[in-house]
C-alpha positions in Angstrom: 0.1 -0.2 -0.1 1.2 3.5 -0.8 1.5 5.8 1.9 -0.3 9.2 1.2 1.2 11.4 4.0 4.4 11.0 5.7 4.3 9.9 9.4 4.0 12.5 12.2 2.1 14.8 9.8 -1.4 15.2 10.0 -2.2 14.4 6.4 -4.3 16.2 3.6 -7.1 18.3 5.0 -10.8 16.7 3.3 -14.4 15.8 4.1 -14.8 12.4 5.1 -16.7 11.8 1.9 -13.4 12.8 0.1 -11.4 10.5 2.3 -13.6 7.5 1.4 -13.2 8.0 -2.2 -9.7 8.5 -2.1 -9.3 5.6 0.4 -11.4 3.4 -2.2 -8.8 4.6 -5.1 -6.1 3.8 -2.9 -6.9 -0.1 -2.6 -7.1 -0.1 -6.5 -11.0 0.3 -7.1 -11.7 0.4 -10.6 -15.5 0.2 -10.8 -18.2 0.3 -8.1 -22.0 -0.6 -8.7 -24.4 1.4 -6.5 -27.4 3.9 -6.3 -27.2 7.1 -4.5 -29.3 8.1 -1.5 -29.6 10.5 1.4 -26.8 9.0 3.8 -24.3 8.0 1.1 -25.0 11.2 -1.0 -21.9 13.2 0.1 -19.8 10.3 -1.0 -21.3 10.7 -4.4 -20.1 14.1 -4.9 -16.4 13.6 -4.8 -17.0 10.5 -6.7 -18.1 12.6 -9.6 -14.6 14.1 -9.8 -13.0 10.3 -9.5 -11.3 8.0 -11.5 -13.6 5.2 -10.5 -16.1 4.4 -12.5 -19.6 4.1 -10.8 -22.2 2.0 -12.6 -25.8 3.0 -11.7 -27.7 0.1 -11.3 -31.4 -0.1 -11.2 -31.8 -1.9 -7.8 -29.2 -2.3 -5.1 -29.7 -6.1 -5.3 -28.4 -5.8 -8.7 -25.4 -3.7 -7.3 -24.3 -6.6 -4.8 -24.7 -9.5 -7.4 -22.7 -7.4 -9.9 -19.8 -7.0 -7.4 -20.0 -11.0 -6.9 -19.6 -11.4 -10.6 -17.1 -9.2 -11.1 -15.2 -10.6 -8.2 -15.6 -14.1 -9.4 -14.5 -13.7 -13.0 -11.6 -11.6 -11.8 -10.3 -12.9 -8.5 -10.5 -9.0 -7.5 -12.5 -7.7 -4.5 -15.9 -6.4 -6.0 -17.6 -3.1 -4.6 -21.0 -2.1 -4.1 -22.5 0.8 -2.6 -26.0 2.0 -1.5 -27.6 4.3 1.0 -29.2 3.7 4.5 -32.1 1.9 5.1 -34.0 0.0 2.5 -30.9 0.9 0.1 -28.9 -1.1 2.7 -31.1 -3.8 3.4 -31.6 -4.3 -0.4 -27.8 -5.8 -0.3 -28.6 -8.2 2.5 -29.4 -11.1 -0.3 -26.3 -10.8 -2.1 -24.2 -10.4 0.9 -25.6 -13.6 2.3 -24.8 -15.1 -0.9 -21.0 -13.8 -1.3 -20.9 -15.3 2.4 -22.1 -18.7 1.4 -20.1 -18.9 -1.8 -16.7 -17.4 -0.4 -17.0 -14.3 -3.0 -14.7 -11.3 -1.9 -16.9 -8.4 -1.8 -17.0 -4.9 0.1 -20.3 -3.4 0.5 -20.4 0.5 1.6 -23.2 1.7 3.2 -24.5 5.3 4.1 -25.8 5.2 7.8 -27.9 8.1 9.4 -26.0 10.8 11.1 -23.8 9.6 14.4 -26.2 11.6 17.0 -29.4 10.0 15.2 -28.1 6.5 15.6 -30.7 4.2 17.4 -33.5 7.1 17.2 -35.5 5.0 14.3 -34.4 8.1 12.1 -35.6 8.3 8.8 -34.3 5.7 6.7 -32.2 3.9 9.5 -31.4 0.5 9.4 -29.2 -1.4 11.9 -27.4 -2.9 8.8 -24.2 -3.9 11.0 -26.5 -5.8 13.3 -28.7 -7.4 10.3 -25.5 -8.3 8.5 -23.4 -9.7 11.3 -24.1 -13.5 10.7 -23.7 -13.2 6.8 -20.1 -11.1 6.6 -16.9 -11.9 7.3 -16.4 -8.7 9.1 -18.1 -5.3 9.3 -17.7 -2.1 10.3 -19.4 1.2 11.5 -17.5 4.3 11.2 -18.7 7.6 12.9 -15.2 9.1 13.1 -13.9 10.4 9.9 -10.4 10.0 10.8 -11.0 5.9 10.9 -12.2 6.0 7.3 -8.9 5.4 5.4 -7.8 2.3 7.8 -11.2 1.1 7.9 -11.2 0.8 4.0 -7.8 -0.9 4.0 -8.8 -3.2 6.3 -12.2 -4.2 5.1 -10.3 -4.7 1.5 -7.8 -6.8 3.3 -10.4 -9.0 5.2 -12.6 -9.5 2.0 -9.6 -10.7 -0.2 -7.5 -12.9 2.0 -8.0 -16.3 3.9 -11.1 -17.7 3.0 -12.5 -14.9 0.8 -16.2 -13.3 1.6 -18.0 -9.9 1.9 -17.5 -7.3 4.3 -19.4 -4.2 5.0 -18.3 -0.6 5.9 -21.0 1.2 7.0 -20.5 5.1 7.2 -22.5 7.7 9.3 -23.5 10.6 7.2 -22.1 12.9 9.9 -18.5 11.3 9.3 -19.0 12.0 5.4 -19.6 15.5 6.0 -16.8 16.2 8.9 -13.5 17.7 7.7 -10.6 15.4 8.5 -7.0 15.0 7.7 -6.2 12.0 5.2 -3.9 9.4 6.3 -3.2 6.0 4.6 -2.3 3.6 7.2 1.3 2.2 6.6 0.7 -1.1 8.3 -2.6 -3.1 9.2 -2.8 -4.6 12.6 -5.8 -6.7 12.8 -5.9 -8.3 16.0 -6.7 -12.2 15.8 -7.0 -12.3 12.2 -4.3 -14.6 11.1 -5.4 -16.5 8.0 -3.0 -19.7 7.9 -2.0 -20.3 4.1 1.3 -22.7 4.5 -0.2 -26.2 5.6 1.6 -28.0 8.6 4.4 -30.4 7.2 3.4 -33.1 9.4 -0.3 -33.2 8.0 1.2 -32.9 4.4 3.2 -36.4 5.6 0.3 -38.0 7.1 -1.9 -37.2 3.8 0.7 -38.5 1.7 0.8 -41.8 3.5 -2.8 -42.3 3.4 -3.0 -41.6 -0.4 -0.3 -44.1 -1.2 -2.0 -46.9 1.1 -5.4 -46.2 -0.5 -6.9 -48.4 -3.3 -9.9 -46.1 -4.0 -8.8 -42.7 -3.5 -11.1 -39.5 -5.1 -9.8 -36.0 -5.3 -13.0 -34.0 -4.1 -12.4 -30.5 -5.2 -14.3 -27.5 -4.0 -14.9 -24.0 -4.8 -11.8 -23.1 -2.8 -9.6 -24.4 -5.7 -11.1 -21.7 -7.9 -10.8 -18.7 -5.2 -7.2 -19.7 -4.3 -6.1 -20.1 -8.1 -5.0 -23.4 -8.0 -6.1 -25.1 -11.1 -2.7 -25.6 -12.5 -1.3 -27.2 -9.1 -4.5 -29.7 -8.9 -4.1 -30.8 -12.6 -0.4 -31.5 -11.7 -1.4 -33.4 -8.4 -4.0 -35.3 -10.2 -1.9 -36.6 -13.3 1.1 -37.4 -10.9 -1.3 -39.6 -8.8 -3.8 -41.0 -11.7 -6.3 -40.4 -8.9 -9.8 -39.4 -10.2 -11.5 -35.9 -9.9 -14.8 -34.8 -9.3 -15.7 -30.9 -9.2 -18.3 -29.6 -7.1 -21.0 -27.1 -8.2 -18.7 -24.3 -7.2 -15.7 -25.9 -8.6 -17.0 -26.3 -12.3 -13.6 -25.5 -14.6 -11.0 -26.2 -11.8 -10.2 -29.4 -13.7 -11.0 -29.9 -17.6 -14.1 -31.4 -18.3 -12.6 -33.1 -21.0 -9.6 -34.6 -18.9 -10.0 -38.5 -18.7 -9.7 -38.6 -14.8 -12.7 -36.3 -14.6 -15.8 -38.0 -13.3 -18.0 -34.8 -13.3 -19.8 -33.0 -10.5 -21.1 -34.9 -7.2 -24.0 -34.5 -5.3 -28.0 -34.5 -5.8 -27.8 -33.8 -9.2 -24.0 -35.2 -10.1 -23.1 -37.7 -12.4 -23.3 -41.6 -11.9 -19.9 -41.8 -11.9 -19.1 -39.0 -9.5 -21.5 -40.0 -6.8 -20.4 -43.5 -6.9 -16.6 -42.5 -7.2 -17.4 -40.8 -3.7 -19.7 -43.4 -2.4 -17.2 -46.3 -2.9 -14.0 -44.8 -2.0 -11.8 -45.6 0.6 -10.0 -42.3 0.6 -11.5 -38.9 -0.2 -9.1 -35.9 -0.4 -11.3 -32.9 0.0 -9.8 -29.6 -1.4 -11.5 -26.6 -0.3 -14.7 -28.2 -0.4 -17.2 -28.1 2.6 -19.0 -31.6 2.7 -22.1 -29.5 1.8 -25.6 -31.3 2.1 -26.2 -31.1 -1.6 -22.9 -33.5 -2.3 -23.7 -35.7 0.7 -26.8 -36.5 0.8 -27.7 -38.3 4.0 -24.5 -37.8 6.0 -24.8 -41.3 8.0 -24.7 -43.2 4.6 -22.0 -40.7 2.4 -19.1 -42.6 1.8 -19.2 -45.1 4.7 -15.8 -46.9 3.9 -13.7 -43.7 3.2 -11.1 -42.1 5.4 -10.9 -38.4 4.9 -8.0 -35.9 4.3 -9.6 -32.4 4.3 -7.8 -29.4 3.4 -9.5 -26.0 3.7 -8.3 -22.9 4.7 -10.9 -22.1 7.0 -10.4 -24.2 10.3 -14.1 -23.9 10.9 -15.1 -26.0 8.0 -12.7 -29.2 9.0 -14.7 -31.9 10.5 -17.8 -29.5 10.4 -20.2 -32.2 9.0 -17.5 -35.1 8.1 -14.6 -36.2 10.7 -11.4 -35.6 9.3 -8.5 -38.2 9.8 -6.1 -35.8 8.5 -7.2 -32.2 8.8 -4.8 -29.9 6.8 -5.4 -26.1 7.6 -4.1 -23.8 4.4 -4.9 -22.4 1.2 -5.7 -25.0 -1.4 -2.5 -23.8 -3.6 0.1 -24.3 -1.2 -1.8 -27.5 0.2 -1.5 -29.2 -3.3 1.7 -27.9 -4.0 3.2 -29.3 -1.1 1.3 -32.6 -1.7 2.9 -32.5 -5.2 6.5 -32.3 -3.6 5.9 -35.0 -1.3 4.6 -37.6 -3.8 7.3 -36.9 -6.0 9.8 -37.5 -3.4 8.0 -40.5 -2.5 7.9 -41.5 -6.1 11.8 -41.3 -6.5 12.3 -43.6 -3.8 9.8 -46.1 -5.7 6.8 -45.6 -3.6 3.4 -45.0 -5.9 -0.2 -45.9 -5.3 -1.8 -48.6 -7.0 -5.5 -47.5 -8.2 -5.3 -49.6 -11.4 -8.4 -51.6 -10.5 -10.4 -48.5 -9.2 -9.6 -46.2 -12.3 -11.0 -49.1 -14.7 -14.1 -49.5 -12.2 -14.9 -45.8 -12.3 -14.0 -45.7 -16.3 -16.7 -48.2 -16.9 -19.2 -46.6 -15.1 -18.6 -43.4 -16.5 -18.9 -45.3 -20.0 -22.0 -47.3 -18.8 -24.2 -44.0 -17.3 -23.1 -41.1 -19.3 -25.2 -37.7 -19.2 -27.9 -38.0 -21.7 -31.5 -36.5 -22.1 -34.9 -37.4 -24.2 -35.8 -35.0 -27.1 -39.4 -34.2 -26.6 -41.6 -36.2 -28.5 -44.0 -33.7 -30.1 -40.7 -31.9 -31.6 -40.3 -29.0 -29.3 -37.1 -27.5 -27.9 -35.3 -29.8 -25.0 -33.9 -27.1 -22.4 -30.7 -29.3 -22.4 -30.3 -29.5 -26.3 -30.1 -25.2 -26.2 -27.7 -25.2 -23.2 -25.4 -28.0 -25.3 -25.3 -26.1 -28.4 -24.9 -22.8 -26.6 -21.9 -24.0 -25.1 -20.4 -25.8 -28.3 -20.9 -22.4 -30.1 -19.9 -20.0 -27.4 -16.8 -22.1 -26.5 -15.0 -22.9 -23.4 -13.3 -19.5 -23.2 -16.7 -17.9 -22.6 -18.1 -16.9 -19.2 -21.3 -18.7 -18.4 -23.4 -17.3 -15.4 -26.6 -19.1 -14.3 -29.2 -18.2 -12.0 -30.7 -21.1 -9.9 -33.0 -24.2 -10.6 -33.1 -26.4 -13.5 -31.2 -24.5 -15.8 -28.3 -24.0 -13.6 -28.1 -27.8 -13.4 -28.3 -28.5 -16.9 -25.6 -25.6 -17.5 -23.6 -27.5 -15.2 -23.8 -30.6 -17.2 -24.2 -29.6 -20.8 -21.5 -26.9 -21.1 -18.0 -28.2 -21.2 -15.9 -26.1 -18.8 -12.0 -26.3 -19.3 -10.9 -23.4 -17.6 -11.6 -21.6 -14.0 -13.6 -18.3 -13.7 -15.7 -19.5 -16.6 -18.6 -20.8 -14.8 -20.3 -18.5 -11.9 -23.2 -19.1 -10.0 -25.2 -19.0 -6.9 -24.4 -22.2 -5.1 -25.0 -22.1 -1.2 -27.6 -19.5 -0.8 -29.2 -20.6 -4.5 -30.8 -16.9 -5.4 -32.9 -16.5 -8.1 -32.1 -13.3 -9.8 -28.3 -13.7 -9.3 -27.7 -14.6 -13.1 -28.3 -10.8 -15.1 -26.4 -8.8 -12.5 -23.8 -11.0 -11.9 -23.3 -11.4 -15.6 -23.0 -7.8 -15.9 -20.3 -7.7 -13.4 -18.4 -10.2 -14.8 -18.3 -8.2 -18.1 -17.4 -5.1 -16.6 -14.4 -7.2 -15.1 -13.4 -9.2 -18.4 -14.8 -6.7 -21.0 -13.2 -8.7 -23.9 -14.6 -11.7 -22.9 -18.1 -13.1 -24.1 -20.5 -13.3 -21.1 -23.7 -15.4 -21.3 -26.3 -15.3 -18.4 -28.1 -18.4 -18.7 -31.3 -17.9 -16.8 -34.6 -19.4 -16.2 -37.6 -17.4 -16.6 -38.7 -17.4 -13.0 -35.2 -16.0 -12.3 -35.1 -13.5 -15.1 -38.1 -11.7 -13.9 -36.6 -10.9 -10.5 -34.0 -8.6 -11.8 -34.0 -8.2 -15.6 -34.5 -4.3 -14.9 -30.4 -4.7 -14.7 -30.7 -4.7 -18.7 -31.4 -1.2 -18.5 -28.0 -0.7 -16.8 -26.2 -2.8 -19.3 -27.5 -1.1 -22.3 -26.8 2.6 -20.8 -23.7 1.6 -19.5 -22.4 -0.1 -22.7 -22.4 -3.5 -21.2 -23.4 -6.0 -24.1 -23.9 -9.2 -22.0 -26.0 -12.0 -23.7 -28.9 -13.6 -22.0 -30.6 -17.3 -22.8 -33.8 -17.4 -21.1 -34.5 -21.0 -20.8 -38.3 -20.3 -20.9 -40.4 -23.4 -19.7 -43.4 -21.1 -18.3 -42.6 -22.6 -14.6 -40.8 -22.4 -11.7 -38.9 -25.4 -13.2 -37.2 -27.0 -10.1 -40.3 -26.5 -8.1 -42.4 -28.1 -10.8 -40.0 -30.9 -11.0 -40.2 -31.7 -7.5 -44.3 -31.4 -7.5 -44.2 -34.0 -10.3 -42.2 -36.4 -8.5 -43.1 -36.0 -5.0 -46.4 -34.2 -4.9 -48.6 -36.3 -7.7 -48.0 -33.7 -10.3 -50.2 -31.1 -8.2 -48.7 -27.8 -9.5 -49.6 -25.4 -6.8 -48.2 -21.7 -7.8 -45.4 -23.0 -10.2 -47.2 -21.9 -13.6 -45.4 -18.7 -14.7 -47.2 -18.4 -18.3 -44.3 -16.5 -19.1 -44.3 -17.1 -23.1 -47.1 -14.5 -23.1 -46.8 -12.4 -20.0 -44.4 -10.7 -20.2 -43.0 -11.2 -23.6 -39.3 -11.4 -23.0 -38.1 -10.3 -26.5 -40.4 -7.2 -26.5 -39.3 -6.4 -23.1 -35.6 -6.8 -24.1 -36.5 -4.3 -26.9 -37.9 -1.6 -24.0 -34.5 -1.7 -22.4 -32.6 -1.2 -25.6 -31.4 -4.5 -26.1 -32.0 -7.1 -29.1 -34.6 -9.7 -28.1 -34.7 -13.0 -30.1 -37.3 -15.7 -29.9 -36.3 -19.7 -30.6 -39.2 -22.2 -30.5 -37.7 -25.1 -33.0 -34.7 -27.0 -32.6 -33.8 -26.3 -36.1 -33.2 -22.6 -35.5 -31.1 -23.1 -32.2 -27.6 -22.7 -33.9 -28.6 -19.8 -36.2 -30.2 -17.9 -33.3 -27.4 -18.4 -31.2 -25.0 -17.4 -33.9 -27.1 -14.5 -34.4 -26.6 -13.3 -30.5 -23.2 -13.9 -31.0 -22.5 -11.6 -33.7 -24.2 -8.6 -31.6 -21.7 -7.0 -29.4 -22.5 -3.5 -29.2 -25.7 -4.0 -27.0 -27.2 -6.8 -25.0 -29.0 -9.6 -26.6 -31.9 -11.7 -24.8 -32.8 -15.0 -26.2 -36.3 -16.1 -25.3 -35.8 -20.2 -25.9 -39.2 -21.3 -25.3 -38.5 -25.0 -24.2 -40.7 -28.2 -23.3 -42.0 -27.6 -19.7 -41.7 -31.1 -18.9 -38.3 -31.6 -18.9 -36.3 -32.6 -15.9 -32.8 -32.7 -14.3 -31.1 -36.3 -14.2 -29.4 -37.8 -12.4 -31.0 -37.0 -8.9 -30.6 -37.7 -5.2 -33.9 -37.1 -3.7 -33.6 -34.5 -0.7 -32.2 -36.2 2.5 -31.9 -39.8 1.1 -28.5 -41.7 0.7 -26.8 -41.1 -2.3 -26.9 -44.8 -2.9 -30.2 -44.3 -4.1 -29.2 -42.0 -7.2 -31.4 -42.5 -10.1 -30.1 -41.5 -13.5 -33.8 -41.3 -14.8 -37.1 -41.5 -13.4 -37.4 -44.9 -11.5 -34.0 -46.0 -12.9 -31.2 -46.7 -10.5 -27.8 -47.7 -11.8 -26.3 -51.3 -11.2 -22.7 -51.3 -9.9 -20.8 -54.5 -10.4 -18.9 -55.0 -6.9 -17.0 -57.6 -8.1 -15.0 -55.0 -10.4 -13.6 -53.6 -7.2 
């Protein structure tokens, strides 16, 4: 960090608002997503003259998700800004989303004047209290002299260790008061010491287990993406030959085309990935948290497996599944140390023997590939749309999904070869995530094609950000998988509620007309209803790079996501189609 004023002097006199903007510039902020309002208004005046680009969103939730998309695509800390009361509370959902998925964002909010805090003043909300459980840390600033240090600490906390959201709530009185701007030369955060280097003893113990195992699996989570460990992961996988599964948050961490890759595990995982974990004798968990959507019923999850659990957050280790070898450390450092240790063992002639295991899983993968049925009436299969989109846009594009059926199809039928090309709301499952997150990703990576793959339900929650995209020259592309339904909820009603479709019919092929809605926002609106037109429509959208594009893909509404493990049941109960369970030949093991 650069020093703005020499030690011992009083720095440069300015308002707290000017100090805030100066501080954001000092930590390297280039883009902010936000909406002004009374309490934050003083900060918007110096922002007017700043080098920082402020993108005026249409809803604060859009600002928060855009900051997430920006962070997920670039690896930098995303920034959103809102005023007090309803402005700040509209950020609660994206803050909670960022917390669940370990996304580094800083939310700057205005607060009523210090003397009015606690009086139920106009547009007052205790946003610090509200967000305490869903932030990595949060601050309330009432003294303008504390603004530079607070901003520096907020960005440091958000972007280091296990990344996450940090809130900086600044009283209006602090923004209006005069202060001396002094940038901190060092940070002293008592109690905040993220451990990045793993303990050598734990690495040795992990190595012993890996060499002794006969049925090991590399269970890769979002931490590998966040730490930028994809290259190290590939080295480890190829050195050992151990099969790899990548969670919903880790898609792209390991290439889909790689022969060792079994796909995504869990509720809607591939048969091979689910079988790999269930039948394993050793799970090497790297930056994953044994989420319920992966494990199903915990008591029956991978019953014969020992666990090596590596995570930068010690609170995750042993939380859901006891770890036989716990390793606290950054995923990249852990994997790099494992590679060194295993190479040393190999030079001594010690290698693992996984040949039978690899052959067994290759057989399962070949026997139960991902697939789908085409609608008998000749209408459009959503899986086909997404498959073709992935093929035409290619592995270098960024794909940003909402939540539900289209999200699961997007994980399966787009081939991910690179990290940071798949962005979605995993832990919280936030409808409305896709469009603003795609907007943020495009701002962070302006030269990359960004596709929002959204559902007609999700799209109707945040499509107002298309106006932002048009006016701010952010040409995202949106594929609306329009089945006129809240598709995933409808699927559950089909399977578990005897087809009683209570409040899941959106009738959205007609209300609203998405193509016309897109045009009203200054975007291009296209409609596709026939399989024969899919490629042409996607290619047409790919050629438009000066304005946003929305494609209304009107798909068959009865398509379902398979494979599936019903909530709360054992992963052994996986079905690859309705009432069809895979059969494993245990003799092959």
